[in-house]
DOROKOL-703371 format. One record per residue: residue in three letters; x negated, y negated, z negated of N, C-alpha, C in turn. Coordinates in steps of 0.05 Angstrom, whole numbers, padded with zeros to 5 digits, always signed. Each point is the difference from the previous one (the first is absolute). Layout:
REM residues N
alaXYZXYZXYZ;...
***
This chain:
REM residues 443
met+00256-00668-00323-00024+00017-00006+00000+00009-00029;glu-00008+00024-00005-00002+00010-00028-00023-00014-00015;glu+00001+00001-00026-00022-00010-00016-00025+00016+00006;lys-00023-00013+00000-00025+00014+00007-00005+00024-00018;lys-00008+00022+00012-00004+00024-00016-00030+00004-00006;asn-00005+00013-00022-00028+00005-00008-00011+00026+00013;leu-00025+00006-00005-00013+00023+00012+00015+00025-00004;tyr+00008+00005-00024+00013+00026-00007+00028+00002+00012;gln+00014-00022+00002+00027+00001+00013-00003+00005+00029;leu-00021-00009+00013-00004+00004+00028-00013+00027+00005;ala-00022+00005-00015-00016+00024+00006+00014+00026-00009;gly+00016-00001-00021+00014+00024-00010+00016+00014+00021;pro+00019-00014+00013+00016+00012+00022-00018+00008+00023;ile-00020-00016+00007-00018+00007+00022-00015+00026-00006;phe-00009+00002-00025-00014+00024-00009+00018+00025+00004;ile+00025-00002-00008+00018+00023+00003+00005+00006+00029;glu+00003-00022+00016+00005+00004+00029-00024+00014+00013;ile-00024-00009-00006-00023+00013+00012-00003+00028-00010;leu+00006+00004-00026-00002+00027-00011+00019+00019+00015;leu+00024-00010+00005+00020+00016+00015-00010+00007+00028;phe-00012-00020+00013-00012+00005+00027-00021+00022-00002;met-00017-00002-00021-00021+00019-00003+00010+00028-00006;leu+00021+00001-00017+00012+00025-00007+00012+00013+00026;leu+00010-00017+00017+00011+00010+00025-00023+00012+00017;gly-00023-00014+00001-00022+00011+00015-00010+00026-00012;val-00002+00000-00027-00009+00025-00014+00020+00022+00006;ala+00026-00006-00002+00020+00021+00005-00002+00011+00029;asp-00004-00018+00019-00003+00008+00028-00024+00020+00002;ile-00023-00009-00009-00024+00016+00003+00002+00025-00017;phe+00011-00001-00024+00002+00023-00017+00018+00021+00013;met+00023-00008+00009+00019+00019+00012-00012+00012+00025;leu-00014-00017+00016-00012+00010+00024-00023+00019-00006;ser-00015-00006-00022-00022+00018-00007+00010+00028-00008;gln+00025+00001-00010+00011+00026-00006+00009+00014+00026;phe+00005-00016+00020+00008+00011+00026-00025+00008+00016;asp-00021-00018+00001-00024+00006+00015-00020-00023-00004;asp-00024+00006-00009-00021-00020-00004-00004-00017+00026;lys+00002+00013+00023-00004-00014+00025+00022-00020+00005;ala+00025+00007-00009+00022-00019+00004-00005-00025-00017;ala-00011+00003-00024-00006-00023-00017-00022-00017+00013;gly-00020+00012+00011-00022-00014+00013+00010-00015+00025;ala+00019+00013+00015+00010-00013+00024+00016-00025-00006;val+00016+00001-00021+00016-00023-00008-00019-00022-00009;gly-00021+00007-00014-00020-00020-00009-00013-00014+00024;ala-00006+00015+00021-00012-00012+00024+00020-00018+00014;ser+00025+00009+00003+00020-00016+00013+00006-00025-00015;asn+00000+00001-00027+00006-00023-00016-00023-00021+00002;gln-00024+00009+00006-00023-00018+00004+00005-00018+00024;ile+00010+00013+00022+00007-00015+00024+00023-00019-00005;ile+00021+00010-00014+00023-00017-00006-00008-00023-00017;ala-00019+00004-00019-00009-00022-00017-00014-00021+00017;asn-00015+00008+00020-00013-00019+00018+00021-00017+00015;leu+00021+00013+00010+00021-00014+00014+00016-00018-00018;asn+00004+00008-00025+00014-00016-00019-00013-00027-00005;ile-00026-00001+00005-00015-00025-00003+00010-00022+00019;ile+00010+00009+00023+00012-00019+00019+00023-00015-00013;phe+00016+00015-00015+00023-00012-00013-00009-00018-00023;ile-00023+00006-00012-00010-00015-00022-00006-00029+00008;ile-00007-00003+00026-00007-00027+00009+00023-00019-00006;ile+00024+00009+00005+00024-00017-00005+00009+00001-00029;ser+00001+00024-00011+00011+00003-00028-00018-00013-00020;ala-00027+00001+00004-00019-00012-00019+00003-00031+00001;gly+00003-00010+00024+00004-00029+00003+00027-00008-00012;thr+00020+00017+00003+00027-00005-00011-00002-00002-00030;ala-00013+00019-00013-00002+00001-00029-00012-00026-00011;val-00021-00009+00012-00014-00024-00011+00017-00025+00006;leu+00010-00003+00024+00016-00024+00007+00026-00002-00016;val+00013+00023-00004+00025+00000-00015-00006-00007-00029;ala-00021+00013-00012-00007-00006-00028-00007-00029-00004;gln-00016-00012+00018-00008-00028-00004+00024-00018+00004;asn+00018+00006+00019+00024-00017+00004+00020+00004-00022;val+00002+00023-00012+00017+00004-00023-00011-00017-00023;gly-00026+00001-00004-00013-00017-00021+00005-00030+00005;ala+00000-00008+00025+00004-00028+00007+00030-00007+00003;lys+00018+00020-00004+00029-00003+00002+00009-00011+00027;arg-00010+00012+00021+00007-00008+00027+00017+00023+00013;gln+00026+00000-00006+00017+00022+00009+00002+00002+00030;asn+00002-00022+00014+00001+00001+00029-00023+00014+00013;glu-00024-00006-00011-00024+00013+00010-00001+00030-00006;val+00011+00007-00024+00001+00028-00007+00018+00015+00020;glu+00023-00011+00007+00018+00013+00019-00013+00001+00027;lys-00013-00021+00008-00012+00000+00027-00022+00021+00002;val-00018+00001-00019-00022+00019+00000+00011+00029-00001;ser+00020+00005-00016+00011+00027-00003+00013+00010+00025;ser+00017-00017+00013+00014+00009+00024-00019+00005+00023;ile-00019-00018+00004-00019+00003+00022-00018+00024-00004;ser-00009+00004-00024-00018+00023-00005+00015+00027+00004;leu+00025+00001-00008+00016+00025+00004+00003+00007+00030;val+00006-00020+00016+00004+00005+00028-00026+00007+00014;ile-00022-00014-00007-00026+00006+00012-00009+00029-00006;asn+00003+00008-00026-00009+00027-00007+00018+00021+00012;leu+00025-00006+00004+00018+00019+00014-00010+00005+00028;ile-00006-00021+00014-00009+00003+00028-00027+00015+00001;ile-00019-00008-00017-00025+00014-00001+00004+00030-00007;gly+00017+00005-00019+00005+00027-00009+00011+00018+00022;ile+00018-00010+00016+00011+00015+00023-00022+00007+00020;ile-00017-00019+00005-00022+00006+00019-00018+00022-00010;val-00008-00002-00026-00018+00020-00012+00013+00027+00000;ser+00026+00001-00006+00014+00026-00001+00000+00014+00027;ile+00004-00016+00021-00001+00011+00027-00027+00012+00007;val-00021-00015-00008-00027+00010+00004-00005+00026-00014;met+00010+00003-00025-00005+00024-00016+00015+00024+00012;ile+00023-00004+00011+00015+00022+00012-00014+00011+00025;phe-00012-00018+00016-00012+00010+00025-00030+00005-00001;leu-00014-00013-00020-00029+00002+00000-00011+00011-00026;gly+00018+00008-00019-00009+00010-00026-00019+00023+00001;asp+00006+00019+00018-00017+00024+00002-00028-00006+00010;glu-00001-00019+00019-00026-00008+00011-00017-00014-00021;ile+00012-00016-00017-00014-00013-00021-00012+00020-00020;leu+00016+00020-00007-00009+00021-00018-00025+00014+00011;ile+00000+00006+00026-00023+00013+00013-00024-00018-00001;lys+00004-00026+00005-00022-00019+00001-00015-00002-00027;ile+00015+00002-00022-00013-00003-00026-00012+00026-00010;gly+00003+00021+00015-00014+00025-00007+00016+00020-00016;val+00026-00002+00000+00017+00019-00015-00004+00028+00012;ser-00007+00019-00016-00006+00027+00009+00025+00015+00011;ser-00005+00020+00016+00023+00015+00012+00017+00013-00021;gly-00013+00008-00023+00015+00013-00021+00020-00019-00013;leu-00004-00026+00001+00018-00019-00012+00018-00013+00021;met-00006+00003+00025+00013-00017+00021+00030+00004+00002;asn+00010+00025+00001+00029+00004+00003+00016-00013-00022;tyr-00009+00003-00025+00013-00013-00022-00001-00030+00003;ala-00023-00011+00007-00004-00029+00001+00017-00013+00022;ile+00003+00014+00023+00017-00011+00021+00029-00003-00008;asp+00010+00021-00013+00028-00001-00010+00005-00024-00018;tyr-00019-00004-00018+00003-00021-00021-00002-00027+00013;ile-00020-00004+00017-00006-00027+00010+00021-00009+00020;thr+00013+00019+00014+00020-00007+00020+00026-00009-00014;ile+00008+00014-00022+00024-00007-00013-00003-00025-00018;val-00020+00000-00017-00004-00023-00018-00010-00024+00015;gly-00019+00004+00019-00010-00022+00016+00021-00012+00018;gly+00018+00017+00010+00021-00009+00018+00021-00018-00013;ala+00001+00001-00027+00019-00017-00015-00014-00021-00016;leu-00024-00007+00007-00016-00019-00016+00012-00028+00000;phe+00018-00006+00018+00012-00027+00000+00016-00005-00025;phe+00011+00022-00012+00014-00003-00026-00020-00008-00022;gln-00024+00011+00001-00021-00007-00019-00008-00030+00003;ala-00001-00009+00025-00007-00028+00006+00020-00019-00013;ile+00026+00007+00003+00021-00017-00012-00001+00002-00031;leu-00004+00025-00010+00000+00004-00029-00023-00015-00013;asn-00024-00001+00013-00023-00015-00010+00007-00029-00004;thr+00014-00011+00020+00006-00029-00001+00022-00005-00021;leu+00020+00017-00002+00021-00003-00019-00011+00000-00029;thr-00017+00020-00006-00011+00002-00027-00018-00024-00006;ala-00015-00010+00020-00017-00023-00004+00017-00025-00008;ile+00023-00003+00013+00018-00023-00006+00012+00004-00028;ile+00009+00024-00006+00014+00005-00026-00020-00003-00023;arg-00024+00011+00003-00020-00003-00022-00009-00028-00004;ser-00003-00015+00022-00010-00027-00002+00020-00019-00014;his+00025+00008-00001+00020-00014-00016-00002+00007-00029;gly-00016+00021-00007-00002+00009-00027+00017+00024-00007;tyr+00014+00011+00020+00018+00022-00004-00015+00027+00004;thr-00019+00004-00017-00016+00025+00002+00015+00024-00010;lys+00018-00004-00019+00016+00023-00011+00019+00011+00021;glu+00012-00018+00015+00018+00009+00021-00014+00015+00022;ser-00024-00010+00007-00016+00014+00020-00007+00028-00010;met-00006+00002-00026-00007+00026-00012+00024+00019+00002;leu+00024-00009-00006+00023+00017+00000+00006+00011+00029;ile-00004-00017+00019+00003+00009+00028-00020+00022+00007;thr-00025-00004-00009-00021+00020+00005+00007+00026-00015;ala+00010-00003-00024+00007+00024-00016+00020+00017+00015;ala+00021-00013+00009+00021+00015+00015-00011+00013+00025;met-00017-00015+00014-00012+00011+00025-00017+00025-00006;asn-00016-00002-00021-00017+00022-00007+00015+00025-00009;ile+00021-00004-00016+00016+00023-00009+00012+00014+00024;leu+00011-00016+00018+00012+00011+00025-00021+00015+00016;asn-00024-00012+00002-00022+00013+00015-00009+00026-00011;ile-00004+00001-00026-00009+00024-00014+00021+00022+00003;phe+00025-00008-00004+00022+00020+00003+00000+00011+00029;gly-00004-00017+00019-00001+00009+00028-00023+00018+00005;asp-00024-00007-00011-00024+00017+00003+00006+00028-00010;ala+00011+00002-00024+00005+00026-00012+00019+00017+00017;ile+00020-00013+00010+00020+00014+00017-00013+00012+00024;phe-00017-00016+00014-00011+00009+00026-00025+00018-00003;ile-00015-00004-00022-00024+00017-00004+00007+00027-00011;phe+00019+00001-00019+00006+00025-00014+00026+00012+00010;gly+00013-00013+00019+00025+00012+00011+00023+00001-00019;leu+00003-00020-00017+00022+00000-00019+00027-00003+00014;phe+00021+00011-00013+00028-00002+00010+00003+00013+00027;gly-00018+00018+00007+00003+00014+00025-00011-00015+00024;val-00013-00023-00005-00011-00017+00022-00025+00014+00011;pro-00005+00000+00026-00024+00013+00011-00025-00013-00011;val-00021+00016-00005-00026-00010-00009-00014-00015+00023;leu-00003-00026-00002-00012-00016+00022-00028-00010-00006;gly-00010+00004-00025-00027-00008-00007-00006-00029+00005;val-00021-00006+00015-00009-00027+00006+00022-00016+00014;lys+00013+00012+00019+00022-00013+00014+00022-00009-00019;gly+00006+00017-00019+00020-00007-00020-00008-00023-00018;val-00026-00001-00008-00010-00022-00016+00002-00026+00016;ala-00006+00001+00025+00001-00024+00017+00029-00010+00002;ile+00019+00018+00003+00028-00007+00002+00009-00013-00027;ala-00007+00012-00022+00008-00010-00026-00012-00028-00005;thr-00026-00003+00007-00013-00026-00003+00014-00022+00016;thr+00006+00006+00025+00013-00019+00018+00028-00008-00010;phe+00015+00020-00007+00028-00005-00008+00001-00017-00026;ser-00017+00006-00019-00001-00015-00025-00009-00029+00005;arg-00018-00004+00019-00010-00027+00007+00022-00016+00013;ile+00016+00012+00017+00022-00014+00012+00021-00009-00021;cys+00006+00018-00018+00019-00007-00022-00010-00023-00017;ala-00026+00000-00006-00012-00021-00017+00001-00027+00015;thr-00005+00000+00026+00000-00024+00016+00028-00013-00001;ile+00021+00017+00003+00027-00010+00000+00007-00012-00027;val-00007+00014-00022+00006-00010-00027-00015-00026-00005;ala-00025-00002+00007-00016-00024-00004+00012-00024+00015;phe+00009+00005+00024+00011-00022+00016+00026-00010-00012;val+00017+00019-00009+00025-00008-00013-00006-00016-00025;phe-00019+00008-00016-00007-00014-00025-00010-00029+00007;leu-00016-00002+00020-00011-00026+00008+00023-00019+00007;leu+00019+00009+00015+00022-00017+00008+00020-00007-00023;lys+00004+00020-00017+00019-00005-00022-00012-00017-00023;lys-00025+00003-00005-00012-00012-00024-00018-00024+00006;leu-00015+00000+00022-00021-00020+00004+00005-00020+00022;leu+00006+00010+00024+00002-00018+00023+00026+00005+00015;pro+00011-00021+00012+00025+00003+00015-00006+00011+00028;ile+00020+00012+00012-00003+00010+00028-00006-00023+00019;thr+00008-00024-00008-00005-00023+00017-00030-00007+00002;met-00016+00014-00015-00029-00006+00002-00010+00005+00028;phe+00014+00017+00015-00009+00006+00027+00005-00023+00019;ser+00015-00020-00009+00004-00024+00017-00027-00015+00003;his-00018+00005-00019-00026-00014+00001-00018+00011+00022;leu+00008+00022+00013-00016+00011+00021-00005-00019+00023;thr+00018-00020+00003-00003-00019+00022-00015-00025-00009;glu-00008-00002-00025-00013-00024-00010-00030+00003+00001;lys-00011-00004+00023-00029+00001+00005-00013+00025-00013;pro+00009+00023+00008-00010+00025-00012-00030+00004+00004;leu-00011-00012+00021-00028+00003+00006-00018-00011-00022;ile+00009-00022-00012-00015-00013-00022-00001+00019-00024;val+00023+00013-00007+00001+00019-00022-00017+00024+00007;phe+00002+00010+00025-00016+00023+00009-00029-00005-00004;lys-00009-00024+00007-00029-00007-00002-00008+00000-00030;lys+00017-00009-00018-00006+00000-00028-00002+00029-00010;leu+00019+00017+00009+00000+00028-00008-00026+00014+00008;val-00008-00006+00025-00024+00013+00010-00025-00012-00013;lys+00001-00026-00007-00023-00013-00013-00007+00014-00026;ile+00020+00007-00015-00005+00013-00026+00001+00031+00003;gly+00017+00010+00018+00004+00028+00002-00022+00015+00016;phe-00010-00013+00021-00020+00014+00016-00026+00006-00015;pro-00011-00020-00015-00024+00007-00015+00006+00021-00022;ala+00024-00002-00012+00007+00021-00020+00002+00027+00013;ala+00012+00001+00024+00002+00025+00014-00027+00010+00010;met-00017-00019+00007-00027+00008+00009-00015+00014-00022;glu+00003-00010-00025-00012+00013-00022+00010+00029-00004;asn+00027+00002+00002+00012+00027-00002-00008+00017+00024;met-00002-00013+00023-00007+00015+00024-00029+00010-00002;ser-00018-00017-00010-00027+00009-00004-00002+00024-00018;tyr+00016-00001-00022+00000+00022-00019+00011+00025+00013;ser+00023-00002+00013+00013+00023+00012-00017+00012+00022;leu-00011-00017+00017-00017+00010+00022-00025+00013-00011;ser-00011-00012-00020-00025+00012-00012+00007+00027-00012;gln+00024+00003-00012+00008+00026-00011+00005+00020+00022;thr+00009-00010+00023+00004+00018+00023-00026+00011+00010;val-00020-00018+00001-00027+00009+00008-00011+00019-00020;val+00004-00005-00026-00009+00018-00021+00013+00027+00004;met+00026+00000+00006+00015+00024+00005-00012+00016+00023;ser-00008-00014+00022-00012+00014+00023-00028+00011-00008;ile-00015-00015-00016-00026+00010-00009+00003+00025-00016;ile+00021+00001-00017+00005+00024-00016+00008+00023+00018;leu+00019-00004+00018+00010+00021+00018-00022+00011+00017;val-00017-00017+00012-00021+00008+00018-00024+00013-00014;asn-00008-00012-00023-00025+00008-00012+00003+00018-00025;leu+00023-00002-00014+00003+00015-00024+00020+00022+00001;gly+00017-00001+00021+00019+00022+00004+00028-00004-00011;gln+00017+00019+00008+00028-00001-00007+00006+00001-00030;asn-00014+00017-00014+00004+00002-00029-00006-00027-00014;ala-00021-00013+00009-00008-00026-00012+00022-00020+00005;tyr+00012+00001+00024+00022-00019+00005+00025+00006-00016;ile+00006+00025-00003+00023+00007-00016-00005-00009-00029;thr-00025+00003-00009-00007-00009-00027+00004-00030-00003;arg-00008-00015+00021+00003-00029+00000+00030-00007-00003;thr+00017+00015+00014+00029-00005-00001+00010+00002-00029;tyr-00008+00022-00014+00008+00004-00027-00012-00021-00019;val-00025-00006+00004-00014-00020-00017+00014-00027+00003;gly+00008-00006+00025+00013-00026+00005+00026-00003-00015;thr+00015+00022-00003+00025-00002-00015-00005-00003-00030;ile-00021+00011-00009-00006-00001-00029-00010-00028-00008;ile-00018-00011+00015-00012-00026-00008+00019-00023+00001;arg+00022+00004+00015+00020-00022+00000+00010-00006-00028;phe+00002+00020-00016+00010-00005-00028-00020-00016-00016;ala-00026+00004+00005-00020-00016-00014+00000-00029+00007;met+00009-00006+00025+00001-00028+00009+00027-00012-00003;leu+00019+00015-00011+00028-00008-00001+00004-00027-00014;phe-00011-00003-00024+00005-00025-00015-00013-00024+00014;ser-00023+00004+00011-00014-00021+00014+00016-00009+00024;leu+00012+00019+00014+00017-00007+00023+00024-00017-00008;ala+00013+00008-00022+00023-00014-00010-00007-00028-00009;val-00022-00003-00015-00009-00026-00009-00008-00017+00023;gly-00014+00012+00020-00008-00015+00023+00023-00013+00015;gln+00021+00016+00004+00023-00011+00015+00015-00021-00017;ala+00002+00005-00026+00013-00019-00018-00017-00026+00000;asn-00026+00003+00000-00019-00023-00001+00004-00017+00025;gln+00005+00012+00023+00004-00015+00025+00025-00017-00003;ile+00022+00012-00010+00025-00015-00004-00004-00023-00019;met-00013+00005-00023-00004-00020-00020-00017-00023+00011;ile-00022+00007+00013-00018-00021+00010+00013-00016+00022;gly+00015+00014+00018+00014-00014+00021+00020-00021-00010;gln+00016+00008-00020+00019-00018-00012-00013-00023-00015;leu-00021+00006-00015-00014-00021-00015-00014-00020+00018;val-00013+00010+00021-00013-00018+00019+00021-00017+00015;gly+00023+00013+00007+00022-00015+00013+00010-00023-00018;ala+00000+00005-00026+00009-00020-00020-00023-00019-00008;asn-00024+00004+00012-00024-00016-00005-00010+00002-00029;glu+00004+00024-00012-00010+00005-00027-00026+00016+00002;ile-00021-00014+00008-00025+00013+00008-00015+00013-00024;glu-00002-00015-00022-00015+00011-00023+00014+00025-00011;glu+00027-00001-00001+00014+00024-00009-00004+00023+00019;ala-00001-00006+00026-00005+00021+00020-00027+00013-00005;tyr-00020-00016-00004-00028+00010-00004-00001+00018-00025;ala+00011-00010-00022+00000+00015-00025+00015+00026+00002;ser+00023-00001+00014+00016+00024+00004-00015+00021+00016;gly-00014-00009+00020-00015+00019+00017-00021+00015-00017;ile-00015-00014-00017-00021+00013-00017+00013+00018-00020;lys+00022-00009-00013+00013+00016-00020+00011+00026+00012;asn+00013-00002+00023+00011+00023+00013-00021+00021+00008;phe-00023-00011+00009-00022+00018+00007-00010+00016-00024;lys-00003-00014-00023-00010+00014-00024+00020+00021-00010;val+00025-00006+00001+00021+00020-00008-00002+00025+00017;ala-00001-00005+00027-00001+00023+00018-00026+00017-00003;met-00022-00013-00007-00026+00014-00003+00002+00020-00022;ile+00013-00006-00022+00003+00019-00022+00012+00026+00009;phe+00021-00001+00016+00014+00024+00009-00016+00014+00022;ser-00015-00016+00016-00017+00012+00021-00022+00017-00012;val-00013-00010-00021-00020+00015-00014+00012+00026-00012;leu+00023-00003-00012+00013+00023-00012+00006+00021+00021;gly+00010-00008+00023+00005+00018+00022-00025+00015+00009;gly-00022-00015+00001-00025+00013+00008-00009+00021-00020;val+00003-00006-00026-00007+00019-00021+00016+00026+00003;ile+00025-00002+00006+00018+00023+00003-00009+00017+00024;leu-00007-00013+00022-00009+00014+00024-00026+00014-00006;phe-00018-00012-00015-00026+00011-00006+00003+00027-00015;phe+00018+00001-00019+00001+00023-00017+00020+00022+00010;phe+00019-00008+00016+00021+00019+00008+00003+00004+00030;gly-00021-00007+00015+00001+00002+00029+00006+00028+00010;lys-00013+00020-00012+00004+00028+00009+00028+00009-00005;glu+00011-00008-00023+00028+00008-00006+00020-00013+00019;phe-00005-00025+00008+00017-00013+00019+00000+00014+00027;met-00024+00008+00009-00002+00014+00026+00014+00027-00001;gly-00001+00013-00023+00013+00026-00003+00031-00001+00003;ile+00011-00024-00002+00029-00003+00004+00007+00005+00029;tyr-00018-00006+00018+00006+00001+00028-00007+00027+00014;thr-00021+00012-00009-00011+00023+00014-00014+00019-00018;thr-00002+00025+00009-00016+00020-00015-00027+00005+00014;asn-00004-00013+00023-00025+00003+00015-00023-00012-00017;gln-00018+00016-00009-00021-00009-00018-00020-00019+00013;glu-00005+00003+00025-00018-00018+00014+00012-00028+00000;ile+00026-00002+00007+00014-00026+00000+00001-00012-00028;ile+00005+00016-00020+00001-00010-00028-00027-00011-00009;met-00022+00014+00006-00026-00009-00009-00009-00026+00014;ile+00005-00001+00027-00007-00024+00014+00016-00024-00010;gly+00026+00005-00004+00018-00021-00010-00008-00010-00027;ala-00007+00018-00018-00007-00007-00028-00025-00018+00001;ala-00020+00007+00016-00025-00016+00002+00006-00027+00011;thr+00018-00001+00020+00007-00026+00013+00015-00018-00020;leu+00018+00012-00016+00014-00015-00020-00018-00011-00022;thr-00022+00014-00005-00020-00009-00020-00012-00026+00010;val-00007-00002+00026-00010-00025+00011+00021-00021+00000;asp+00025+00007+00006+00021-00020+00001+00006-00012-00027;ala-00007+00014-00022+00004-00011-00027-00015-00026-00003;phe-00024-00002+00013-00016-00024-00002+00008-00020+00022;leu+00013+00009+00020+00009-00018+00022+00024-00017-00009;glu+00019+00011-00015+00025-00013-00006-00003-00028-00013;pro-00018-00004-00020-00002-00027-00011-00009-00020+00022;gly-00016+00008+00018-00009-00017+00022+00024-00007+00018;arg+00017+00020+00005+00023-00005+00017+00019-00020-00013;asn+00001-00001-00026+00017-00018-00014-00006-00029+00007;phe-00026-00007+00003-00007-00027+00008+00015-00008+00025;asn+00000+00018+00020+00012-00006+00026+00030-00001-00001;leu+00012+00020-00013+00029+00001+00000+00013-00025-00014;val-00013-00010-00021+00012-00022-00015-00010-00027+00012;met-00026-00003+00004-00010-00026+00008+00007-00007+00029;ile-00001+00019+00018+00007-00005+00027+00029-00009+00003;asn+00018+00013-00015+00028-00008+00001+00003-00028-00012;gly-00016-00007-00020+00002-00027-00011-00009-00021+00020;leu-00022+00006+00014-00010-00018+00021+00021-00003+00022;arg+00012+00023+00007+00020+00000+00022+00024-00017-00009;gly+00009+00003-00025+00023-00016-00009-00006-00030+00001;ala-00025-00008-00003-00008-00028+00001-00003-00009+00029;gly+00000+00018+00019-00005-00007+00028-00028+00003+00009;asp-00018+00010-00017-00028+00004+00007-00004+00028+00011;val+00000+00003+00026+00000+00027+00012-00024+00006+00017;ile-00015-00020+00009-00022+00004+00018-00024+00014-00014;phe-00007-00010-00024-00023+00011-00014+00003+00030-00006;pro+00023+00009-00010+00003+00029-00005-00003+00017+00026;val+00009-00011+00022-00002+00015+00025-00030+00003+00009;val-00014-00022-00002-00029+00001+00008-00015+00020-00017;met+00005-00001-00026-00013+00018-00019+00009+00029+00005;ala+00025+00004+00007+00011+00026+00005-00015+00013+00023;ile-00003-00014+00022-00012+00011+00024-00030+00007-00006;ile-00014-00018-00013-00028+00004-00006-00003+00024-00019;ser+00015+00000-00022-00005+00020-00021+00012+00028+00007;met+00025+00000+00010+00012+00026+00006-00016+00016+00020;trp-00009-00014+00021-00014+00014+00021-00030+00004-00007;gly-00012-00020-00013-00028+00002-00006-00005+00020-00023;phe+00017+00000-00020-00004+00017-00023+00019+00024+00000;gly+00026-00005+00005+00019+00021-00001-00004+00022+00022;val-00002-00009+00025-00002+00019+00022-00029+00010+00004;leu-00019-00020+00004-00028+00008+00005-00012+00013-00026;gly+00006-00012-00023-00010+00011-00025+00012+00028-00005;gly+00025+00003+00006+00013+00027-00003-00013+00020+00018;tyr-00005-00007+00025-00012+00018+00019-00029+00008-00009;phe-00014-00020-00011-00028+00005-00008+00000+00019-00024;phe+00016-00005-00020+00000+00017-00024+00014+00027+00006;gly+00021-00001+00015+00016+00025+00004-00011+00019+00021;val-00010-00012+00022-00010+00017+00023-00030+00001+00001;val-00013-00023+00001-00029+00000+00002-00014+00013-00024;leu+00008-00008-00024-00011+00012-00024+00013+00026-00008;gly+00022+00006+00012+00013+00026-00004+00016+00003-00026;tyr+00010-00022-00011+00016+00001-00024+00029+00006+00005;gly+00008+00001+00025+00027+00008+00007+00020-00021-00008;leu+00024+00009-00007+00022-00019-00006-00007-00018-00024;pro-00013+00009-00021-00008-00018-00022-00019-00022+00010;gly-00017+00007+00020-00017-00020+00011+00015-00021+00015;ile+00021+00008+00015+00017-00019+00013+00011-00020-00020;trp+00008+00010-00023+00012-00016-00021-00020-00019-00013;ile-00026+00007+00000-00020-00019-00010-00001-00025+00017;gly+00002+00003+00027+00001-00023+00017+00024-00017-00005;leu+00023+00012-00005+00025-00014-00006-00003-00015-00027;leu-00014+00012-00019-00005-00012-00026-00016-00026+00003;leu-00021+00001+00016-00017-00023+00005+00016-00023+00012;asp+00017+00007+00019+00017-00020+00013+00018-00014-00020;glu+00014+00015-00016+00020-00012-00019-00014-00018-00020;trp-00023+00008-00011-00013-00016-00020-00013-00026+00011;ile-00013+00003+00023-00014-00024+00011+00021-00020+00010;arg+00020+00009+00014+00021-00018+00010+00016-00011-00023;gly+00006+00016-00020+00016-00009-00023-00013-00022-00016;ile-00026+00002-00005-00014-00020-00015+00000-00027+00016;cys-00002+00002+00026+00001-00024+00017+00028-00013-00002;met+00021+00016-00002+00027-00011-00003+00003-00015-00027;leu-00011+00010-00021+00002-00013-00026-00015-00026+00000;leu-00024-00001+00013-00015-00024+00002+00015-00021+00016;arg+00014+00009+00021+00015-00018+00017+00023-00013-00017;trp+00013+00016-00016+00022-00010-00016-00011-00021-00020;arg-00022+00006-00012-00011-00018-00021-00010-00026+00013;ser-00007+00001+00025-00009-00025+00014+00022-00020+00005;lys+00025+00010+00000+00024-00017+00005+00001-00012+00028;lys-00014+00012+00019+00001-00010+00027+00027+00005+00013;trp+00016+00017-00012+00027+00007+00010+00020-00023-00005;val-00007-00019-00017+00019-00021-00007+00010-00015+00024;gln-00018-00004+00020+00007-00017+00023+00014+00016+00022;lys+00006+00026-00004+00010+00017+00020+00031+00003+00001;ala+00014-00014-00019+00029+00003-00002+00014-00007+00027;leu+00021+00015+00007+00014-00004+00025+00025-00017-00003;val+00006-00008-00025+00024-00016-00006-00010-00026-00012;gly+00011-00022+00010-00008-00026-00012-00009-00019+00022;
***
């Protein structure tokens, strides 16, 4: 095992990796916006469904990340191999099942969530191709969880960089018809996304076998896999439930927007969503690095260092979160103008980004502290708070301010703001209580 890495050694590569993912999303939406605003909105709707399904894979990959990190900290190589091999096989099986469902039922799901006829043709093309190959995402999720939990965040970043470059290049070819290739629009974006994901999965698997774990790790599949599976679910299911609650609540918010506020408001939400990812970028990176650090420290039974690291990491991330909010507050209109010339969309988006400027510091509490609690094995409390707050304040509050009071998309964002701040403060209080100390899964 490598020498323990500090926050910046872990978070730096994760930051770049997430940035590359975000640039990929921005590139997809930007290029599609030049093709057709409706195409951009359709991909946004399809990706919301795919995000919901991705949560199924998180059940195993989240459990894998925590168990591998804690066993790496405790220097239990046999357990690392056992957890890794079993989680890879389980997510492969789940991924194949989900992919089959998307191929045959993707269009019906789009109809159920209220995707308008103007967006439907584009959305069906995207969800069939990308959704039909989701089992590669399932494997990739698990591979990156194992690689990062060993502390190899730079290598994970490089794999992501290569994937994103390949994806953006493919997008440009199919959207703009470069090199004489037919213009395929959304279908082309889906093909490029899927192909790049397949390549990344292959590279990550080769790296895992060459650098971290032997191919013989799969011999552990016969060593009471049910016990490992139960551990994975014990930590992964609550973590996934939290993500599921968020993703499903966002799906309901999406339906509220489509039904009550109209197509332009939803297209605006798609553009706003790509912009605000940059404001939360550093918090995301610190949050993931925090989980690795806390997991390894708890595995090594260094509790006081784990506690101090969690608080320090939170404070560092908060500085950048506030800075991101300030930038959104003053330059929201300019950011919206990058995507569209539609003045209605630009004005709604600018007002929404003004609200989001105050939301981002609240989101930082959750991104950093929840990952810290998860790294320590404390997963039930964040889930309970997520269900109460996301639905009570995020969804119902958003509906009240956005639809009942008539504030539109900015009103929806006010509800989301209340959720992030109330839930986030509860996470900080939980960390300070140290009730997570007894939740370690190793020992």
